[in-house]
DSSP file (Angstrom, degrees, kcal/mol; ACC not computed):
  #  RESIDUE AA STRUCTURE BP1 BP2  ACC     N-H-->O    O-->H-N    N-H-->O    O-->H-N    TCO  KAPPA ALPHA  PHI   PSI    X-CA   Y-CA   Z-CA
    1    1 A M     >        0   0    0      0, 0.0     4,-2.3     0, 0.0     5,-0.2   0.000 360.0 360.0 360.0 -36.9  124.4   73.1   74.8
    2    2 A A  H  >  +     0   0    0      1,-0.2     4,-2.5     2,-0.2     5,-0.2   0.864 360.0  53.8 -62.0 -37.0  123.0   75.6   72.3
    3    3 A T  H  > S+     0   0    0      2,-0.2     4,-2.4     1,-0.2    -1,-0.2   0.921 109.7  46.6 -65.4 -43.7  119.4   74.6   73.3
    4    4 A T  H  > S+     0   0    0      2,-0.2     4,-2.4     1,-0.2    -2,-0.2   0.921 114.2  47.6 -64.1 -44.3  120.1   75.2   77.0
    5    5 A S  H  X S+     0   0    0     -4,-2.3     4,-2.2     1,-0.2    -1,-0.2   0.891 112.0  50.7 -62.4 -40.5  121.7   78.6   76.2
    6    6 A S  H  X S+     0   0    0     -4,-2.5     4,-2.1    -5,-0.2    -2,-0.2   0.900 110.5  48.9 -64.7 -41.8  118.8   79.5   74.0
    7    7 A N  H  X S+     0   0    0     -4,-2.4     4,-2.5     2,-0.2    -2,-0.2   0.900 110.6  50.6 -65.3 -40.7  116.3   78.6   76.7
    8    8 A I  H  X S+     0   0    0     -4,-2.4     4,-2.7     1,-0.2    -2,-0.2   0.905 109.6  51.3 -63.8 -40.7  118.1   80.7   79.3
    9    9 A S  H  X S+     0   0    0     -4,-2.2     4,-2.5     2,-0.2    -2,-0.2   0.912 110.7  48.1 -62.4 -42.6  118.2   83.6   76.9
   10   10 A R  H  X S+     0   0    0     -4,-2.1     4,-2.8     2,-0.2    -2,-0.2   0.926 112.7  47.8 -63.4 -44.7  114.5   83.4   76.3
   11   11 A V  H  X S+     0   0    0     -4,-2.5     4,-2.6     2,-0.2    -2,-0.2   0.924 112.7  49.1 -63.1 -44.2  113.8   83.1   80.0
   12   12 A S  H  X S+     0   0    0     -4,-2.7     4,-2.3     2,-0.2    -2,-0.2   0.913 112.0  49.1 -60.6 -43.6  116.1   86.1   80.7
   13   13 A F  H  X S+     0   0    0     -4,-2.5     4,-2.4     2,-0.2    -2,-0.2   0.931 112.5  46.9 -61.6 -47.2  114.3   88.1   78.0
   14   14 A L  H  X S+     0   0    0     -4,-2.8     4,-2.5     1,-0.2    -2,-0.2   0.884 111.3  51.4 -64.9 -38.3  110.9   87.3   79.3
   15   15 A C  H  X S+     0   0    0     -4,-2.6     4,-2.5     2,-0.2    -1,-0.2   0.906 109.9  50.5 -63.5 -40.6  111.9   88.2   82.9
   16   16 A G  H  X S+     0   0    0     -4,-2.3     4,-2.4     2,-0.2    -2,-0.2   0.920 110.9  48.0 -62.0 -44.7  113.3   91.5   81.6
   17   17 A I  H  X S+     0   0    0     -4,-2.4     4,-2.6     1,-0.2    -2,-0.2   0.913 111.9  50.6 -61.7 -43.3  110.0   92.3   79.8
   18   18 A F  H  X S+     0   0    0     -4,-2.5     4,-2.6     2,-0.2    -2,-0.2   0.916 110.6  48.4 -61.5 -44.5  108.0   91.3   82.9
   19   19 A I  H  X S+     0   0    0     -4,-2.5     4,-2.6     2,-0.2    -1,-0.2   0.914 112.5  48.2 -64.6 -42.8  110.1   93.6   85.2
   20   20 A I  H  X S+     0   0    0     -4,-2.4     4,-2.5     2,-0.2     5,-0.2   0.925 113.2  47.9 -62.0 -44.5  109.8   96.5   82.8
   21   21 A A  H  X S+     0   0    0     -4,-2.6     4,-2.4     1,-0.2    75,-0.3   0.898 112.3  49.7 -63.4 -40.2  106.0   96.0   82.5
   22   22 A L  H  X S+     0   0    0     -4,-2.6     4,-2.3     2,-0.2    -2,-0.2   0.920 111.5  47.8 -65.7 -43.5  105.8   95.7   86.3
   23   23 A L  H  X S+     0   0    0     -4,-2.6     4,-1.9     2,-0.2    -2,-0.2   0.907 113.4  47.5 -64.3 -41.3  107.8   98.9   86.8
   24   24 A C  H  X S+     0   0    0     -4,-2.5     4,-1.9     1,-0.2    -1,-0.2   0.899 111.8  51.6 -64.9 -39.3  105.6  100.8   84.3
   25   25 A G  H  X S+     0   0    0     -4,-2.4     4,-1.3    -5,-0.2    -2,-0.2   0.877 106.6  53.6 -64.5 -38.3  102.5   99.4   85.9
   26   26 A C  H  X S+     0   0    0     -4,-2.3     4,-0.6     1,-0.2     3,-0.3   0.912 109.6  47.1 -64.7 -42.2  103.7  100.6   89.3
   27   27 A A  H >< S+     0   0    0     -4,-1.9     3,-0.9     1,-0.2    -1,-0.2   0.888 109.7  54.9 -64.3 -37.8  104.2  104.2   88.1
   28   28 A H  H 3< S+     0   0    0     -4,-1.9    -1,-0.2     1,-0.2    -2,-0.2   0.783 102.4  57.8 -65.0 -28.3  100.8  104.0   86.4
   29   29 A M  H 3< S+     0   0    0     -4,-1.3    -1,-0.2    -3,-0.3    -2,-0.2   0.632  83.4 101.1 -82.0 -13.9   99.1  103.1   89.7
   30   30 A R  S << S-     0   0    0     -3,-0.9     2,-0.6    -4,-0.6    54,-0.0  -0.450  78.3-120.3 -70.1 142.9  100.3  106.2   91.6
   31   31 A V        -     0   0    0     -2,-0.1     2,-0.2    60,-0.1    11,-0.1  -0.759  29.1-144.9 -83.6 122.8   97.7  109.0   92.0
   32   32 A Q    >   -     0   0    0     -2,-0.6     3,-1.9     1,-0.1     4,-0.5  -0.557  20.5-116.5 -86.1 152.5   99.1  112.1   90.3
   33   33 A Q  G >  S+     0   0    0      1,-0.3     3,-1.3    -2,-0.2    -1,-0.1   0.849 115.6  61.6 -55.3 -35.8   98.4  115.5   91.7
   34   34 A S  G 3  S+     0   0    0      1,-0.3    -1,-0.3     0, 0.0    -3,-0.0   0.686  99.2  56.5 -66.7 -17.5   96.5  116.4   88.5
   35   35 A E  G <  S+     0   0    0     -3,-1.9    -1,-0.3     2,-0.1     2,-0.2   0.564  92.7  89.4 -88.6 -10.1   94.0  113.5   89.4
   36   36 A L  S <  S-     0   0    0     -3,-1.3     3,-0.1    -4,-0.5     5,-0.0  -0.574  77.8-119.0 -91.5 152.0   93.1  115.0   92.8
   37   37 A L    >   -     0   0    0     -2,-0.2     3,-2.4     1,-0.2    -1,-0.1  -0.387  51.1 -72.8 -77.7 161.7   90.4  117.4   93.5
   38   38 A P  T 3  S+     0   0    0      0, 0.0    -1,-0.2     0, 0.0     3,-0.1  -0.370 124.4  12.1 -56.4 130.4   91.2  120.9   95.0
   39   39 A G  T 3  S+     0   0    0      1,-0.3     2,-0.3    -3,-0.1    48,-0.1   0.425  99.5 129.9  82.0  -1.1   92.2  120.3   98.6
   40   40 A E    <   +     0   0    0     -3,-2.4     2,-0.3    -7,-0.1    -1,-0.3  -0.650  29.2 171.8 -90.1 142.9   92.5  116.6   98.2
   41   41 A Y        -     0   0    0     -2,-0.3    46,-1.5    -3,-0.1     2,-0.4  -0.984  36.2-103.4-146.1 155.3   95.5  114.6   99.4
   42   42 A V  E     +A   86   0A   0     -2,-0.3    44,-0.3    44,-0.2     3,-0.1  -0.662  29.9 177.9 -82.7 129.1   96.5  110.9   99.7
   43   43 A I  E     -     0   0A   0     42,-3.4     2,-0.3    -2,-0.4    43,-0.2   0.832  67.7  -7.9 -92.7 -44.8   96.5  109.6  103.3
   44   44 A K  E     -A   85   0A   0     41,-1.7    41,-3.6     2,-0.0    -1,-0.4  -0.993  56.0-162.8-155.8 147.4   97.4  106.0  102.6
   45   45 A A  E     -A   84   0A   0     -2,-0.3     2,-0.3    39,-0.2    39,-0.2  -0.999  10.7-178.9-138.3 141.2   97.9  103.6   99.7
   46   46 A R  E     -A   83   0A   0     37,-2.3    37,-3.1    -2,-0.4     2,-0.2  -0.991  35.8-107.2-138.2 143.9   98.0   99.8   99.7
   47   47 A A  E     +A   82   0A   0     -2,-0.3    92,-0.5    35,-0.2     2,-0.3  -0.514  57.2 163.6 -61.6 137.2   98.6   97.2   97.1
   48   48 A A  E     -A   81   0A   0     33,-2.4    33,-2.3    -2,-0.2     2,-0.4  -0.971  38.3-132.2-154.4 163.5   95.2   95.6   96.5
   49   49 A N  E     -AB  80 137A   0     88,-1.9    88,-2.7    -2,-0.3     2,-0.5  -0.995  17.4-144.8-122.0 130.9   93.0   93.5   94.3
   50   50 A F  E     -AB  79 136A   0     29,-2.6    29,-3.0    -2,-0.4     2,-0.5  -0.847  21.1-135.0 -92.1 126.7   89.5   94.6   93.2
   51   51 A I  E     -A   78   0A   0     84,-2.8    84,-0.5    -2,-0.5     2,-0.3  -0.722  28.1-179.6 -89.0 123.2   87.3   91.5   93.0
   52   52 A I  E     -A   77   0A   0     25,-2.7    25,-2.2    -2,-0.5     2,-0.5  -0.848  30.5-116.7-118.5 157.4   85.1   91.4   89.9
   53   53 A S  E >>  -A   76   0A   0     -2,-0.3     4,-0.7    23,-0.2     3,-0.5  -0.812  19.8-140.0 -88.1 129.5   82.5   88.9   88.6
   54   54 A L  G >4>S+     0   0    0     21,-2.5     5,-2.4    -2,-0.5     3,-1.0   0.878 101.4  57.2 -57.1 -39.4   83.6   87.4   85.3
   55   55 A N  G >45S+     0   0    0     20,-0.4     3,-0.9     1,-0.2    -1,-0.2   0.851  98.7  59.3 -62.1 -36.3   80.0   87.6   84.0
   56   56 A N  G <45S+     0   0    0     -3,-0.5    -1,-0.2     1,-0.2    -2,-0.2   0.739 114.7  35.9 -65.5 -22.1   79.8   91.4   84.5
   57   57 A Y  G <<5S-     0   0    0     -3,-1.0    -1,-0.2    -4,-0.7    -2,-0.2   0.280 110.5-114.2-115.8   8.4   82.8   91.9   82.2
   58   58 A G  T < 5 +     0   0    0     -3,-0.9     2,-0.3    -4,-0.4    -3,-0.2   0.805  65.2 149.5  64.8  30.2   82.1   89.2   79.6
   59   59 A L      < -     0   0    0     -5,-2.4     2,-0.2    -6,-0.2    -1,-0.2  -0.667  39.1-139.6 -96.6 150.4   85.2   87.3   80.6
   60   60 A S        -     0   0    0     -2,-0.3     2,-0.0     1,-0.1    -1,-0.0  -0.658  34.7 -89.0 -99.2 163.4   85.8   83.5   80.5
   61   61 A R        -     0   0    0     -2,-0.2     2,-0.2     1,-0.1    -1,-0.1  -0.326  39.9-117.5 -67.7 151.5   87.5   81.5   83.1
   62   62 A L    >   -     0   0    0      1,-0.1     3,-1.5    -3,-0.1    -1,-0.1  -0.591  25.2-113.8 -85.3 155.4   91.3   81.0   82.9
   63   63 A G  T 3  S+     0   0    0      1,-0.3     3,-0.4    -2,-0.2    -1,-0.1   0.760 113.3  46.8 -61.7 -26.5   92.6   77.5   82.4
   64   64 A F  T 3  S+     0   0    0      1,-0.2     3,-0.4     2,-0.1    -1,-0.3   0.325  92.4  79.8-100.1   8.1   94.3   77.4   85.8
   65   65 A D    X   +     0   0    0     -3,-1.5     3,-1.5     1,-0.2    -1,-0.2   0.132  50.6 114.1-104.9  23.2   91.4   78.9   88.0
   66   66 A R  T 3  S+     0   0    0     -3,-0.4     3,-0.4     1,-0.3    -1,-0.2   0.753  79.8  47.5 -64.7 -24.1   89.2   75.8   88.4
   67   67 A N  T >  S+     0   0    0     -3,-0.4     3,-1.6     1,-0.2     4,-0.3   0.190  74.0 109.8-103.8  17.7   89.9   75.6   92.1
   68   68 A M  G X > +     0   0    0     -3,-1.5     5,-2.5     1,-0.3     3,-1.2   0.715  63.2  76.1 -65.9 -19.4   89.2   79.2   92.9
   69   69 A W  G > 5S+     0   0    0     -3,-0.4     3,-1.6     4,-0.3    -1,-0.3   0.783  81.0  71.4 -61.0 -25.4   86.0   78.2   94.7
   70   70 A I  G < 5S+     0   0    0     -3,-1.6    -1,-0.3     1,-0.3    -2,-0.2   0.852 106.0  35.8 -60.5 -34.9   88.2   77.0   97.6
   71   71 A I  G < 5S-     0   0    0     -3,-1.2    -1,-0.3    -4,-0.3    -2,-0.2   0.116 125.1 -97.7-107.0  20.9   89.0   80.6   98.5
   72   72 A G  T < 5S+     0   0    0     -3,-1.6    -3,-0.2     1,-0.1    -2,-0.1   0.767  94.2 113.8  75.2  26.3   85.6   82.0   97.6
   73   73 A M    > < +     0   0    0     -5,-2.5     3,-2.0    -6,-0.1    -4,-0.3   0.051  30.2 146.2-118.7  24.7   86.5   83.2   94.2
   74   74 A D  T 3  S+     0   0    0     -6,-0.3     3,-0.1     1,-0.3    -8,-0.1  -0.476  82.0   4.0 -65.2 125.0   84.4   81.0   91.9
   75   75 A G  T 3  S+     0   0    0      1,-0.3   -21,-2.5    -2,-0.3   -20,-0.4   0.653 117.0 103.3  74.7  15.0   83.4   83.0   88.9
   76   76 A K  E <   -A   53   0A   0     -3,-2.0     2,-0.3   -23,-0.2    -1,-0.3  -0.829  53.5-155.7-126.4 164.0   85.5   85.9   90.1
   77   77 A E  E     -A   52   0A   0    -25,-2.2   -25,-2.7    -2,-0.3     2,-0.6  -0.997  17.4-129.8-139.9 144.1   88.8   87.5   89.2
   78   78 A A  E     -A   51   0A   0     -2,-0.3     2,-0.7   -27,-0.2   -27,-0.2  -0.845  17.1-152.8 -95.7 119.2   91.1   89.7   91.2
   79   79 A I  E     -A   50   0A   0    -29,-3.0   -29,-2.6    -2,-0.6     2,-0.1  -0.833  19.5-137.6 -93.6 112.5   92.2   92.8   89.4
   80   80 A G  E     +A   49   0A   0     -2,-0.7    15,-2.4   -31,-0.2     2,-0.3  -0.400  49.5  99.2 -74.0 144.6   95.6   93.8   90.8
   81   81 A G  E     -AC  48  94A   0    -33,-2.3   -33,-2.4    13,-0.3     2,-0.4  -0.916  66.1 -62.1 177.3-148.4   96.4   97.4   91.5
   82   82 A K  E     -AC  47  93A   0     11,-2.4    11,-2.3    -2,-0.3     2,-0.6  -0.997  28.1-148.8-135.1 136.2   96.6  100.0   94.3
   83   83 A L  E     -AC  46  92A   0    -37,-3.1   -37,-2.3    -2,-0.4     2,-0.4  -0.924  18.4-164.6-106.6 119.1   93.9  101.3   96.6
   84   84 A H  E     -AC  45  91A   0      7,-3.2     7,-2.7    -2,-0.6     2,-0.6  -0.872   8.6-154.7-107.2 133.0   94.5  104.9   97.7
   85   85 A L  E     +AC  44  90A   0    -41,-3.6   -42,-3.4    -2,-0.4   -41,-1.7  -0.940  20.1 176.1-103.8 122.2   92.7  106.5  100.6
   86   86 A T  E     -A   42   0A   0      3,-3.0   -44,-0.2    -2,-0.6   -46,-0.1  -0.615  49.2 -97.5-111.1 178.2   92.4  110.3  100.3
   87   87 A N  S    S+     0   0    0    -46,-1.5   -45,-0.1    -2,-0.2     3,-0.1   0.582 124.2  31.3 -71.6  -7.9   90.7  112.8  102.5
   88   88 A Y  S    S-     0   0    0      1,-0.3    20,-2.4   -47,-0.2     2,-0.3   0.645 124.1  -9.4-118.4 -26.4   87.7  112.7  100.1
   89   89 A R  E     - D   0 107A   0     18,-0.3    -3,-3.0    19,-0.1     2,-0.5  -0.966  60.0 -98.3-162.1 170.0   87.6  109.2   98.5
   90   90 A L  E     -CD  85 106A   0     16,-2.6    16,-2.4    -2,-0.3     2,-0.5  -0.903  36.7-164.8 -97.1 134.1   89.0  105.8   97.9
   91   91 A I  E     -CD  84 105A   0     -7,-2.7    -7,-3.2    -2,-0.5     2,-0.5  -0.986   3.7-165.1-123.2 122.6   90.7  105.6   94.5
   92   92 A F  E     -CD  83 104A   0     12,-2.6    12,-1.8    -2,-0.5     2,-0.4  -0.931   6.6-177.4-106.8 129.2   91.5  102.2   92.9
   93   93 A K  E     -CD  82 103A   0    -11,-2.3   -11,-2.4    -2,-0.5    10,-0.2  -0.990  15.8-144.3-125.0 122.8   93.9  102.1   90.0
   94   94 A S  E     -C   81   0A   0      8,-2.8   -13,-0.3    -2,-0.4     2,-0.2  -0.390  17.1-117.5 -79.9 160.4   94.7   98.8   88.3
   95   95 A H    >   -     0   0    0    -15,-2.4     3,-0.7    -2,-0.1     7,-0.1  -0.550  28.9-107.0 -92.1 168.5   98.1   97.8   86.9
   96   96 A A  T 3  S+     0   0    0    -75,-0.3   -74,-0.1     1,-0.2    -1,-0.1   0.569 106.0  75.4 -73.8 -10.6   98.6   97.2   83.2
   97   97 A L  T 3  S+     0   0    0    -76,-0.1     2,-0.3   -17,-0.1    -1,-0.2   0.023  77.4  97.9 -95.0  29.6   99.0   93.4   83.6
   98   98 A N  S <  S-     0   0    0     -3,-0.7     3,-0.1     1,-0.1   -19,-0.1  -0.749  76.3-129.4-110.0 159.4   95.2   92.7   84.1
   99   99 A R  S    S+     0   0    0     -2,-0.3     2,-0.4     1,-0.2    -1,-0.1   0.766 106.1  41.1 -75.2 -25.5   92.5   91.6   81.6
  100  100 A V  S    S+     0   0    0      2,-0.0     2,-0.3    -3,-0.0    -1,-0.2  -0.992  79.8 178.6-121.2 127.4   90.4   94.5   82.9
  101  101 A T        +     0   0    0     -2,-0.4     2,-0.3    -3,-0.1    -5,-0.1  -0.864  23.6  79.8-127.8 161.8   92.2   97.9   83.5
  102  102 A G        -     0   0    0     -2,-0.3    -8,-2.8    -7,-0.1     2,-0.3  -0.926  57.9 -93.0 143.0-164.5   91.2  101.3   84.7
  103  103 A K  E     +D   93   0A   0     -2,-0.3     2,-0.3   -10,-0.2   -10,-0.2  -0.977  27.3 179.8-146.8 157.3   90.4  103.3   87.8
  104  104 A F  E     -D   92   0A   0    -12,-1.8   -12,-2.6    -2,-0.3     2,-0.3  -0.977  15.6-136.2-153.9 163.6   87.4  104.3   89.8
  105  105 A S  E     -D   91   0A   0     -2,-0.3     2,-0.4   -14,-0.2   -14,-0.2  -0.908   4.0-160.5-124.3 150.3   86.5  106.3   92.9
  106  106 A I  E     -D   90   0A   0    -16,-2.4   -16,-2.6    -2,-0.3     2,-0.2  -0.966  25.9-134.9-126.6 112.8   84.3  105.8   95.9
  107  107 A F  E >   -D   89   0A   0     -2,-0.4     3,-1.7   -18,-0.2     4,-0.5  -0.489  14.4-128.9 -71.6 134.5   83.5  109.1   97.7
  108  108 A L  G >  S+     0   0    0    -20,-2.4     3,-1.5     1,-0.3   -19,-0.1   0.835 104.1  59.0 -55.5 -40.2   83.8  108.7  101.5
  109  109 A P  G 3  S+     0   0    0      0, 0.0    -1,-0.3     0, 0.0   -20,-0.1   0.752 101.5  57.5 -64.1 -19.4   80.3  110.2  102.3
  110  110 A T  G <  S+     0   0    0     -3,-1.7     2,-0.5    19,-0.1    -2,-0.2   0.621  79.7 106.6 -84.1 -11.3   78.7  107.5  100.2
  111  111 A I    <   +     0   0    0     -3,-1.5    18,-0.2    -4,-0.5     3,-0.1  -0.559  38.0 170.9 -74.6 119.0   80.2  104.6  102.2
  112  112 A Q        +     0   0    0     16,-3.4     2,-0.3    -2,-0.5    17,-0.2   0.788  64.5  13.4 -94.4 -35.1   77.5  103.1  104.4
  113  113 A E  E     -E  128   0A   0     15,-1.4    15,-2.6     2,-0.0     2,-0.4  -0.993  50.1-162.5-144.4 148.6   79.4  100.0  105.6
  114  114 A L  E     -E  127   0A   0     -2,-0.3     2,-0.4    13,-0.2    13,-0.2  -0.977  23.8-175.2-128.1 117.0   83.0   98.7  105.8
  115  115 A N  E     -E  126   0A   0     11,-2.5    11,-3.0    -2,-0.4     2,-0.9  -0.945  27.4-135.6-122.6 132.4   83.1   95.0  106.5
  116  116 A N  E     +E  125   0A   0     -2,-0.4     9,-0.2     9,-0.2    -2,-0.0  -0.759  27.4 174.3 -81.3 108.3   86.0   92.7  107.2
  117  117 A R        +     0   0    0      7,-2.2     8,-0.2    -2,-0.9    -1,-0.1  -0.051  25.5 144.6-106.1  28.8   85.2   89.6  105.0
  118  118 A S        -     0   0    0      6,-0.4     5,-0.2     5,-0.1     2,-0.2  -0.296  27.6-170.6 -70.9 151.6   88.4   87.8  105.6
  119  119 A S        -     0   0    0      3,-3.1    -1,-0.1   -48,-0.1     5,-0.0  -0.603  48.0 -82.0-121.6-171.2   88.8   84.1  105.9
  120  120 A V  S    S+     0   0    0     -2,-0.2     3,-0.1     1,-0.2    -2,-0.0   0.876 129.3  28.7 -61.1 -36.8   91.7   82.0  106.9
  121  121 A V  S    S+     0   0    0      1,-0.2     2,-0.4     0, 0.0    -1,-0.2   0.840 119.2  47.9 -95.7 -39.0   93.2   82.2  103.4
  122  122 A V        -     0   0    0     -5,-0.1    -3,-3.1     2,-0.0     2,-0.8  -0.901  61.9-149.8-117.7 134.0   92.0   85.6  101.9
  123  123 A K        +     0   0    0     -2,-0.4    15,-1.7    -5,-0.2     2,-0.4  -0.877  33.3 168.2-100.9 105.5   92.0   89.0  103.5
  124  124 A K  E     - F   0 137A   0     -2,-0.8    -7,-2.2    13,-0.2    -6,-0.4  -0.921  24.1-162.4-124.7 145.2   89.0   90.9  102.1
  125  125 A V  E     -EF 116 136A   0     11,-2.6    11,-2.5    -2,-0.4     2,-0.5  -0.980  12.2-148.9-121.0 138.7   87.3   94.2  102.9
  126  126 A E  E     -EF 115 135A   0    -11,-3.0   -11,-2.5    -2,-0.4     2,-0.6  -0.920   5.8-162.3-107.7 129.9   83.8   95.0  101.6
  127  127 A V  E     -EF 114 134A   0      7,-2.9     7,-2.9    -2,-0.5     2,-0.5  -0.960  11.0-161.9-112.6 117.4   82.9   98.6  100.9
  128  128 A V  E     +EF 113 133A   0    -15,-2.6   -16,-3.4    -2,-0.6   -15,-1.4  -0.875  13.8 171.1-108.5 128.1   79.1   99.2  100.7
  129  129 A T        -     0   0    0      3,-2.9   -18,-0.2    -2,-0.5   -19,-0.1  -0.723  51.1 -95.0-119.5 173.9   77.5  102.2   99.1
  130  130 A P  S    S+     0   0    0      0, 0.0     3,-0.1     0, 0.0   -19,-0.1   0.779 123.4  31.3 -61.2 -25.1   73.8  102.9   98.4
  131  131 A T  S    S+     0   0    0      1,-0.2     2,-0.3     0, 0.0    -3,-0.0   0.645 124.8  11.8-109.0 -17.7   74.3  101.7   94.8
  132  132 A Q        -     0   0    0      2,-0.0    -3,-2.9    -5,-0.0     2,-0.4  -0.996  54.1-133.3-159.6 156.9   77.0   99.0   94.9
  133  133 A S  E     - F   0 128A   0     -2,-0.3     2,-0.4    -5,-0.2    -5,-0.2  -0.974  24.4-162.3-115.3 132.2   79.1   96.7   97.0
  134  134 A Y  E     - F   0 127A   0     -7,-2.9    -7,-2.9    -2,-0.4     2,-0.4  -0.907   2.2-157.7-115.8 140.9   82.9   96.6   96.3
  135  135 A E  E     - F   0 126A   0    -84,-0.5   -84,-2.8    -2,-0.4     2,-0.4  -0.976  11.4-178.5-121.1 132.2   85.3   93.8   97.5
  136  136 A F  E     -BF  50 125A   0    -11,-2.5   -11,-2.6    -2,-0.4     2,-0.6  -0.977  24.1-140.6-127.5 140.9   89.0   94.3   97.8
  137  137 A V  E     +BF  49 124A   0    -88,-2.7   -88,-1.9    -2,-0.4     2,-0.3  -0.911  45.8 145.9 -94.7 121.0   91.8   91.9   98.8
  138  138 A V        -     0   0    0    -15,-1.7     3,-0.3    -2,-0.6     2,-0.2  -0.988  44.3-120.0-156.3 146.2   94.2   93.9  100.9
  139  139 A W  S    S+     0   0    0    -92,-0.5     5,-0.0    -2,-0.3    -2,-0.0  -0.557  90.6  34.8 -87.7 155.9   96.4   93.4  103.9
  140  140 A G     >  +     0   0    0     -2,-0.2     4,-2.1     3,-0.1    -1,-0.2   0.891  68.0 166.9  72.5  41.0   96.0   95.2  107.2
  141  141 A I  H  >  +     0   0    0     -3,-0.3     4,-3.2     1,-0.2     5,-0.3   0.903  66.6  54.0 -60.7 -47.6   92.2   95.5  107.0
  142  142 A P  H  > S+     0   0    0      0, 0.0     4,-2.0     0, 0.0    -1,-0.2   0.922 114.3  41.7 -56.5 -43.6   91.5   96.6  110.6
  143  143 A S  H  > S+     0   0    0      2,-0.2     4,-2.1     1,-0.2    -2,-0.2   0.846 115.1  51.5 -72.0 -31.6   93.8   99.6  110.4
  144  144 A F  H  X S+     0   0    0     -4,-2.1     4,-2.4     2,-0.2    -1,-0.2   0.921 110.2  48.2 -69.5 -43.1   92.7  100.4  106.8
  145  145 A I  H  X S+     0   0    0     -4,-3.2     4,-2.7     1,-0.2     5,-0.2   0.913 112.0  50.9 -60.2 -42.6   89.0  100.3  107.9
  146  146 A E  H  X S+     0   0    0     -4,-2.0     4,-2.4    -5,-0.3    -2,-0.2   0.899 110.0  49.1 -62.2 -41.3   89.9  102.6  110.9
  147  147 A A  H  X S+     0   0    0     -4,-2.1     4,-2.4     2,-0.2    -2,-0.2   0.900 112.6  47.6 -66.2 -40.9   91.7  105.0  108.5
  148  148 A I  H  X S+     0   0    0     -4,-2.4     4,-2.6     2,-0.2     5,-0.2   0.942 113.5  47.6 -64.0 -47.7   88.7  105.2  106.1
  149  149 A T  H  X S+     0   0    0     -4,-2.7     4,-2.5     1,-0.2    -2,-0.2   0.906 112.7  49.3 -60.2 -43.2   86.3  105.7  109.0
  150  150 A S  H  X S+     0   0    0     -4,-2.4     4,-1.5    -5,-0.2    -1,-0.2   0.921 111.9  47.8 -63.8 -45.1   88.5  108.4  110.5
  151  151 A A  H  X S+     0   0    0     -4,-2.4     4,-0.6     1,-0.2    -2,-0.2   0.907 113.1  48.9 -63.1 -41.5   88.8  110.2  107.2
  152  152 A R  H >< S+     0   0    0     -4,-2.6     3,-0.9     1,-0.2    -2,-0.2   0.911 110.8  50.0 -63.9 -42.3   85.1  110.0  106.6
  153  153 A N  H 3< S+     0   0    0     -4,-2.5    -1,-0.2     1,-0.2    -2,-0.2   0.752 105.0  58.6 -69.9 -23.7   84.3  111.3  110.1
  154  154 A R  H 3< S+     0   0    0     -4,-1.5    -1,-0.2    -5,-0.2    -2,-0.2   0.624  78.9 113.2 -80.1 -13.4   86.7  114.3  109.6
  155  155 A L    <<  -     0   0    0     -3,-0.9     2,-0.2    -4,-0.6   -67,-0.0  -0.369  61.9-139.7 -62.1 133.1   84.8  115.6  106.6
  156  156 A T     >  -     0   0    0      1,-0.1     4,-2.3    -2,-0.1     5,-0.2  -0.477  22.8-110.1 -86.5 164.2   83.1  118.9  107.3
  157  157 A Q  H  > S+     0   0    0      1,-0.2     4,-2.4     2,-0.2     5,-0.2   0.872 121.0  55.2 -60.5 -37.1   79.7  119.8  106.0
  158  158 A K  H  > S+     0   0    0      2,-0.2     4,-2.1     1,-0.2    -1,-0.2   0.905 108.4  47.4 -63.5 -42.4   81.3  122.3  103.6
  159  159 A E  H  > S+     0   0    0      2,-0.2     4,-2.5     1,-0.2    -2,-0.2   0.889 110.9  51.6 -66.5 -39.4   83.5  119.5  102.1
  160  160 A I  H  X S+     0   0    0     -4,-2.3     4,-2.4     2,-0.2    -2,-0.2   0.914 110.7  48.0 -63.8 -42.6   80.6  117.1  101.8
  161  161 A E  H  X S+     0   0    0     -4,-2.4     4,-2.4     2,-0.2    -2,-0.2   0.887 110.5  52.4 -64.9 -38.6   78.6  119.8   99.9
  162  162 A F  H  X S+     0   0    0     -4,-2.1     4,-2.1     2,-0.2    -2,-0.2   0.923 111.2  46.9 -61.2 -44.9   81.7  120.5   97.7
  163  163 A L  H  X S+     0   0    0     -4,-2.5     4,-2.1     2,-0.2    -2,-0.2   0.903 111.1  51.4 -65.3 -41.1   81.9  116.7   96.9
  164  164 A R  H  X S+     0   0    0     -4,-2.4     4,-1.3     1,-0.2    -1,-0.2   0.920 112.2  46.1 -61.0 -44.0   78.2  116.6   96.1
  165  165 A A  H  < S+     0   0    0     -4,-2.4     4,-0.5     1,-0.2    -1,-0.2   0.851 112.1  52.5 -67.6 -34.4   78.4  119.5   93.8
  166  166 A T  H  < S+     0   0    0     -4,-2.1     3,-0.4     1,-0.2    -2,-0.2   0.871 113.2  42.0 -68.5 -38.8   81.5  118.0   92.1
  167  167 A T  H  < S+     0   0    0     -4,-2.1    -1,-0.2     1,-0.2    -2,-0.2   0.668 108.1  58.6 -86.7 -16.9   79.9  114.7   91.4
  168  168 A V     <        0   0    0     -4,-1.3    -1,-0.2     1,-0.2    -2,-0.2   0.521 360.0 360.0 -91.9  -5.2   76.5  115.9   90.2
  169  169 A K              0   0    0     -4,-0.5    -1,-0.2    -3,-0.4    -2,-0.1   0.503 360.0 360.0 -54.2 360.0   77.8  118.0   87.3
């Protein structure tokens, strides 16, 4: 009986740690007002995964990912986090339970293409800029693409010039 009780205690402890880490990670993924540019506001935010190439980050495969090729993820890893659409940019913030963590922005005027790259199993959107292509796993892709396109089209010339001056410093 002591062994079963001990195992239950360990599982309960680990579940508690996981929940605390998840809650801390969720707070970490929110965009704070201090992170926004003057006049910038969040339009929409979605749970998302940023797809990275393992080779680009010097990572090795995980023991359980041998069949990832089935869903088009061979040699790739999904970095969990949140994708925020603001009136100026896309901001991705990872959660703390990833092997790669951090945040990055894609300014809306730099987006050349938005492509729905979904398959039967995986819902992916590709964001193409002049220098890089980004892939995200996210639900509700058609409405998200529409929201990004709409926000980009609403940018005034003055706002575009402000963003250009902000990023070139």
